PyMOL commands that place a pseudoatom at each C-alpha (Angstrom):
pseudoatom trace, name=CA, resn=UNK, resi=1, chain=A, elem=C, hetatm=0, pos=[99.559, 117.372, 80.918]
pseudoatom trace, name=CA, resn=UNK, resi=2, chain=A, elem=C, hetatm=0, pos=[100.102, 117.187, 84.690]
pseudoatom trace, name=CA, resn=UNK, resi=3, chain=A, elem=C, hetatm=0, pos=[103.174, 118.586, 86.369]
pseudoatom trace, name=CA, resn=UNK, resi=4, chain=A, elem=C, hetatm=0, pos=[105.768, 116.126, 87.607]
pseudoatom trace, name=CA, resn=UNK, resi=5, chain=A, elem=C, hetatm=0, pos=[107.253, 116.036, 91.061]
pseudoatom trace, name=CA, resn=UNK, resi=6, chain=A, elem=C, hetatm=0, pos=[110.498, 117.928, 91.244]
pseudoatom trace, name=CA, resn=UNK, resi=7, chain=A, elem=C, hetatm=0, pos=[113.632, 115.806, 91.596]
pseudoatom trace, name=CA, resn=UNK, resi=8, chain=A, elem=C, hetatm=0, pos=[115.162, 115.660, 95.026]
pseudoatom trace, name=CA, resn=UNK, resi=9, chain=A, elem=C, hetatm=0, pos=[118.858, 116.159, 95.852]
pseudoatom trace, name=CA, resn=UNK, resi=10, chain=A, elem=C, hetatm=0, pos=[121.234, 113.172, 96.278]
pseudoatom trace, name=CA, resn=UNK, resi=11, chain=A, elem=C, hetatm=0, pos=[121.301, 112.000, 99.888]
pseudoatom trace, name=CA, resn=UNK, resi=12, chain=A, elem=C, hetatm=0, pos=[125.115, 112.075, 100.059]
pseudoatom trace, name=CA, resn=UNK, resi=13, chain=A, elem=C, hetatm=0, pos=[126.531, 115.158, 101.928]
pseudoatom trace, name=CA, resn=UNK, resi=14, chain=A, elem=C, hetatm=0, pos=[127.808, 117.906, 99.553]
pseudoatom trace, name=CA, resn=UNK, resi=15, chain=A, elem=C, hetatm=0, pos=[126.874, 115.987, 96.357]
pseudoatom trace, name=CA, resn=UNK, resi=16, chain=A, elem=C, hetatm=0, pos=[125.544, 118.497, 93.826]
pseudoatom trace, name=CA, resn=UNK, resi=17, chain=A, elem=C, hetatm=0, pos=[123.516, 115.970, 91.801]
pseudoatom trace, name=CA, resn=UNK, resi=18, chain=A, elem=C, hetatm=0, pos=[119.783, 115.288, 91.842]
pseudoatom trace, name=CA, resn=UNK, resi=19, chain=A, elem=C, hetatm=0, pos=[118.274, 111.827, 92.149]
pseudoatom trace, name=CA, resn=UNK, resi=20, chain=A, elem=C, hetatm=0, pos=[118.872, 109.421, 90.555]
pseudoatom trace, name=CA, resn=UNK, resi=21, chain=A, elem=C, hetatm=0, pos=[122.501, 110.460, 91.204]
pseudoatom trace, name=CA, resn=UNK, resi=22, chain=A, elem=C, hetatm=0, pos=[124.905, 109.474, 88.441]
pseudoatom trace, name=CA, resn=UNK, resi=23, chain=A, elem=C, hetatm=0, pos=[127.672, 109.082, 91.076]
pseudoatom trace, name=CA, resn=UNK, resi=24, chain=A, elem=C, hetatm=0, pos=[125.952, 107.434, 94.054]
pseudoatom trace, name=CA, resn=UNK, resi=25, chain=A, elem=C, hetatm=0, pos=[123.049, 105.681, 92.285]
pseudoatom trace, name=CA, resn=UNK, resi=26, chain=A, elem=C, hetatm=0, pos=[120.505, 103.957, 94.539]
pseudoatom trace, name=CA, resn=UNK, resi=27, chain=A, elem=C, hetatm=0, pos=[120.589, 103.794, 98.283]
pseudoatom trace, name=CA, resn=UNK, resi=28, chain=A, elem=C, hetatm=0, pos=[122.805, 100.869, 99.569]
pseudoatom trace, name=CA, resn=UNK, resi=29, chain=A, elem=C, hetatm=0, pos=[119.907, 98.593, 100.531]
pseudoatom trace, name=CA, resn=UNK, resi=30, chain=A, elem=C, hetatm=0, pos=[118.252, 98.974, 97.120]
pseudoatom trace, name=CA, resn=UNK, resi=31, chain=A, elem=C, hetatm=0, pos=[121.085, 97.578, 95.034]
pseudoatom trace, name=CA, resn=UNK, resi=32, chain=A, elem=C, hetatm=0, pos=[120.368, 94.166, 93.458]
pseudoatom trace, name=CA, resn=UNK, resi=33, chain=A, elem=C, hetatm=0, pos=[117.038, 93.859, 95.312]
pseudoatom trace, name=CA, resn=UNK, resi=34, chain=A, elem=C, hetatm=0, pos=[114.166, 92.725, 93.135]
pseudoatom trace, name=CA, resn=UNK, resi=35, chain=A, elem=C, hetatm=0, pos=[110.902, 94.595, 93.168]
pseudoatom trace, name=CA, resn=UNK, resi=36, chain=A, elem=C, hetatm=0, pos=[108.258, 93.773, 95.795]
pseudoatom trace, name=CA, resn=UNK, resi=37, chain=A, elem=C, hetatm=0, pos=[106.140, 92.061, 93.152]
pseudoatom trace, name=CA, resn=UNK, resi=38, chain=A, elem=C, hetatm=0, pos=[109.113, 89.956, 92.073]
pseudoatom trace, name=CA, resn=UNK, resi=39, chain=A, elem=C, hetatm=0, pos=[109.639, 88.900, 95.662]
pseudoatom trace, name=CA, resn=UNK, resi=40, chain=A, elem=C, hetatm=0, pos=[106.041, 87.641, 95.895]
pseudoatom trace, name=CA, resn=UNK, resi=41, chain=A, elem=C, hetatm=0, pos=[104.268, 90.802, 97.296]
pseudoatom trace, name=CA, resn=UNK, resi=42, chain=A, elem=C, hetatm=0, pos=[102.133, 91.746, 94.335]
pseudoatom trace, name=CA, resn=UNK, resi=43, chain=A, elem=C, hetatm=0, pos=[98.335, 91.953, 93.973]
pseudoatom trace, name=CA, resn=UNK, resi=44, chain=A, elem=C, hetatm=0, pos=[97.727, 88.450, 95.337]
pseudoatom trace, name=CA, resn=UNK, resi=45, chain=A, elem=C, hetatm=0, pos=[99.727, 89.208, 98.495]
pseudoatom trace, name=CA, resn=UNK, resi=46, chain=A, elem=C, hetatm=0, pos=[97.790, 92.505, 99.027]
pseudoatom trace, name=CA, resn=UNK, resi=47, chain=A, elem=C, hetatm=0, pos=[94.436, 90.562, 98.985]
pseudoatom trace, name=CA, resn=UNK, resi=48, chain=A, elem=C, hetatm=0, pos=[95.849, 87.885, 101.282]
pseudoatom trace, name=CA, resn=UNK, resi=49, chain=A, elem=C, hetatm=0, pos=[97.184, 90.593, 103.648]
pseudoatom trace, name=CA, resn=UNK, resi=50, chain=A, elem=C, hetatm=0, pos=[93.670, 92.079, 103.966]
pseudoatom trace, name=CA, resn=UNK, resi=51, chain=A, elem=C, hetatm=0, pos=[92.205, 88.625, 104.668]
pseudoatom trace, name=CA, resn=UNK, resi=52, chain=A, elem=C, hetatm=0, pos=[94.782, 88.041, 107.458]
pseudoatom trace, name=CA, resn=UNK, resi=53, chain=A, elem=C, hetatm=0, pos=[94.280, 91.505, 109.029]
pseudoatom trace, name=CA, resn=UNK, resi=54, chain=A, elem=C, hetatm=0, pos=[90.518, 90.926, 109.022]
pseudoatom trace, name=CA, resn=UNK, resi=55, chain=A, elem=C, hetatm=0, pos=[90.828, 87.375, 110.388]
pseudoatom trace, name=CA, resn=UNK, resi=56, chain=A, elem=C, hetatm=0, pos=[92.916, 88.674, 113.314]
pseudoatom trace, name=CA, resn=UNK, resi=57, chain=A, elem=C, hetatm=0, pos=[90.571, 91.561, 114.036]
pseudoatom trace, name=CA, resn=UNK, resi=58, chain=A, elem=C, hetatm=0, pos=[93.125, 94.149, 112.991]
pseudoatom trace, name=CA, resn=UNK, resi=59, chain=A, elem=C, hetatm=0, pos=[95.097, 93.611, 116.227]
pseudoatom trace, name=CA, resn=UNK, resi=60, chain=A, elem=C, hetatm=0, pos=[98.687, 92.488, 116.796]
pseudoatom trace, name=CA, resn=UNK, resi=61, chain=A, elem=C, hetatm=0, pos=[98.701, 88.751, 117.702]
pseudoatom trace, name=CA, resn=UNK, resi=62, chain=A, elem=C, hetatm=0, pos=[101.930, 88.876, 119.755]
pseudoatom trace, name=CA, resn=UNK, resi=63, chain=A, elem=C, hetatm=0, pos=[100.773, 91.923, 121.680]
pseudoatom trace, name=CA, resn=UNK, resi=64, chain=A, elem=C, hetatm=0, pos=[97.408, 90.256, 122.406]
pseudoatom trace, name=CA, resn=UNK, resi=65, chain=A, elem=C, hetatm=0, pos=[99.337, 87.245, 123.815]
pseudoatom trace, name=CA, resn=UNK, resi=66, chain=A, elem=C, hetatm=0, pos=[100.832, 89.632, 126.338]
pseudoatom trace, name=CA, resn=UNK, resi=67, chain=A, elem=C, hetatm=0, pos=[97.523, 91.296, 127.216]
pseudoatom trace, name=CA, resn=UNK, resi=68, chain=A, elem=C, hetatm=0, pos=[98.199, 94.409, 125.161]
pseudoatom trace, name=CA, resn=UNK, resi=69, chain=A, elem=C, hetatm=0, pos=[95.936, 95.910, 122.543]
pseudoatom trace, name=CA, resn=UNK, resi=70, chain=A, elem=C, hetatm=0, pos=[97.839, 97.205, 119.526]
pseudoatom trace, name=CA, resn=UNK, resi=71, chain=A, elem=C, hetatm=0, pos=[96.602, 97.906, 116.058]
pseudoatom trace, name=CA, resn=UNK, resi=72, chain=A, elem=C, hetatm=0, pos=[98.249, 95.660, 113.466]
pseudoatom trace, name=CA, resn=UNK, resi=73, chain=A, elem=C, hetatm=0, pos=[99.821, 97.356, 110.488]
pseudoatom trace, name=CA, resn=UNK, resi=74, chain=A, elem=C, hetatm=0, pos=[101.836, 94.410, 109.103]
pseudoatom trace, name=CA, resn=UNK, resi=75, chain=A, elem=C, hetatm=0, pos=[101.238, 90.799, 108.218]
pseudoatom trace, name=CA, resn=UNK, resi=76, chain=A, elem=C, hetatm=0, pos=[104.086, 88.493, 109.405]
pseudoatom trace, name=CA, resn=UNK, resi=77, chain=A, elem=C, hetatm=0, pos=[105.284, 85.107, 108.212]
pseudoatom trace, name=CA, resn=UNK, resi=78, chain=A, elem=C, hetatm=0, pos=[105.594, 83.057, 111.422]
pseudoatom trace, name=CA, resn=UNK, resi=79, chain=A, elem=C, hetatm=0, pos=[108.263, 80.986, 109.678]
pseudoatom trace, name=CA, resn=UNK, resi=80, chain=A, elem=C, hetatm=0, pos=[110.053, 83.358, 107.383]
pseudoatom trace, name=CA, resn=UNK, resi=81, chain=A, elem=C, hetatm=0, pos=[109.996, 82.757, 103.633]
pseudoatom trace, name=CA, resn=UNK, resi=82, chain=A, elem=C, hetatm=0, pos=[113.826, 82.706, 103.740]
pseudoatom trace, name=CA, resn=UNK, resi=83, chain=A, elem=C, hetatm=0, pos=[113.550, 79.734, 106.158]
pseudoatom trace, name=CA, resn=UNK, resi=84, chain=A, elem=C, hetatm=0, pos=[111.139, 77.738, 104.093]
pseudoatom trace, name=CA, resn=UNK, resi=85, chain=A, elem=C, hetatm=0, pos=[107.906, 79.403, 105.207]
pseudoatom trace, name=CA, resn=UNK, resi=86, chain=A, elem=C, hetatm=0, pos=[104.976, 79.839, 102.830]
pseudoatom trace, name=CA, resn=UNK, resi=87, chain=A, elem=C, hetatm=0, pos=[102.129, 82.239, 102.213]
pseudoatom trace, name=CA, resn=UNK, resi=88, chain=A, elem=C, hetatm=0, pos=[99.728, 79.678, 103.721]
pseudoatom trace, name=CA, resn=UNK, resi=89, chain=A, elem=C, hetatm=0, pos=[97.195, 81.351, 106.045]
pseudoatom trace, name=CA, resn=UNK, resi=90, chain=A, elem=C, hetatm=0, pos=[98.324, 79.145, 108.933]
pseudoatom trace, name=CA, resn=UNK, resi=91, chain=A, elem=C, hetatm=0, pos=[101.828, 80.751, 108.584]
pseudoatom trace, name=CA, resn=UNK, resi=92, chain=A, elem=C, hetatm=0, pos=[100.623, 84.291, 108.631]
pseudoatom trace, name=CA, resn=UNK, resi=93, chain=A, elem=C, hetatm=0, pos=[99.516, 86.606, 111.471]
pseudoatom trace, name=CA, resn=UNK, resi=94, chain=A, elem=C, hetatm=0, pos=[98.645, 90.280, 111.955]
pseudoatom trace, name=CA, resn=UNK, resi=95, chain=A, elem=C, hetatm=0, pos=[101.377, 92.110, 113.752]
pseudoatom trace, name=CA, resn=UNK, resi=96, chain=A, elem=C, hetatm=0, pos=[102.265, 95.743, 114.769]
pseudoatom trace, name=CA, resn=UNK, resi=97, chain=A, elem=C, hetatm=0, pos=[105.369, 97.498, 113.435]
pseudoatom trace, name=CA, resn=UNK, resi=98, chain=A, elem=C, hetatm=0, pos=[107.152, 97.348, 116.773]
pseudoatom trace, name=CA, resn=UNK, resi=99, chain=A, elem=C, hetatm=0, pos=[106.730, 93.581, 117.033]
pseudoatom trace, name=CA, resn=UNK, resi=100, chain=A, elem=C, hetatm=0, pos=[107.574, 93.078, 113.338]
pseudoatom trace, name=CA, resn=UNK, resi=101, chain=A, elem=C, hetatm=0, pos=[110.737, 95.157, 113.569]
pseudoatom trace, name=CA, resn=UNK, resi=102, chain=A, elem=C, hetatm=0, pos=[111.834, 93.313, 116.715]
pseudoatom trace, name=CA, resn=UNK, resi=103, chain=A, elem=C, hetatm=0, pos=[111.169, 89.887, 115.116]
pseudoatom trace, name=CA, resn=UNK, resi=104, chain=A, elem=C, hetatm=0, pos=[112.873, 90.881, 111.865]
pseudoatom trace, name=CA, resn=UNK, resi=105, chain=A, elem=C, hetatm=0, pos=[115.903, 92.147, 113.767]
pseudoatom trace, name=CA, resn=UNK, resi=106, chain=A, elem=C, hetatm=0, pos=[116.279, 88.891, 115.708]
pseudoatom trace, name=CA, resn=UNK, resi=107, chain=A, elem=C, hetatm=0, pos=[115.925, 86.886, 112.504]
pseudoatom trace, name=CA, resn=UNK, resi=108, chain=A, elem=C, hetatm=0, pos=[118.528, 89.039, 110.796]
pseudoatom trace, name=CA, resn=UNK, resi=109, chain=A, elem=C, hetatm=0, pos=[121.042, 88.699, 113.688]
pseudoatom trace, name=CA, resn=UNK, resi=110, chain=A, elem=C, hetatm=0, pos=[120.460, 84.904, 113.782]
pseudoatom trace, name=CA, resn=UNK, resi=111, chain=A, elem=C, hetatm=0, pos=[121.172, 84.691, 110.040]
pseudoatom trace, name=CA, resn=UNK, resi=112, chain=A, elem=C, hetatm=0, pos=[124.623, 86.378, 110.307]
for i in range(1, 112): cmd.bond("trace and resi %d" % i, "trace and resi %d" % (i + 1))
show_as sticks, trace
zoom trace
């Protein structure tokens, strides 16, 4: 039998409980959010992600458009799935974390 990872403390200040905390439960952004696989990011997505990263040479497409060379760590939906975008290869591109966070932030603000 292998040892299990020790439970970590609740993230709320001065809370004496360990995670999962019976008082505070999950972190706020985790409530009512389906799993990654349920949102369409299961094994099929992982394979498609590798295809897109290889297709784009492992470099961030938006950075390359601005003559910067940056390693891509994410695959981005050009038209977000929430806005009707699909997992079609033409709607996907390799992107770095900085560009992805910037784009996601703009989309989030536009949605409010």
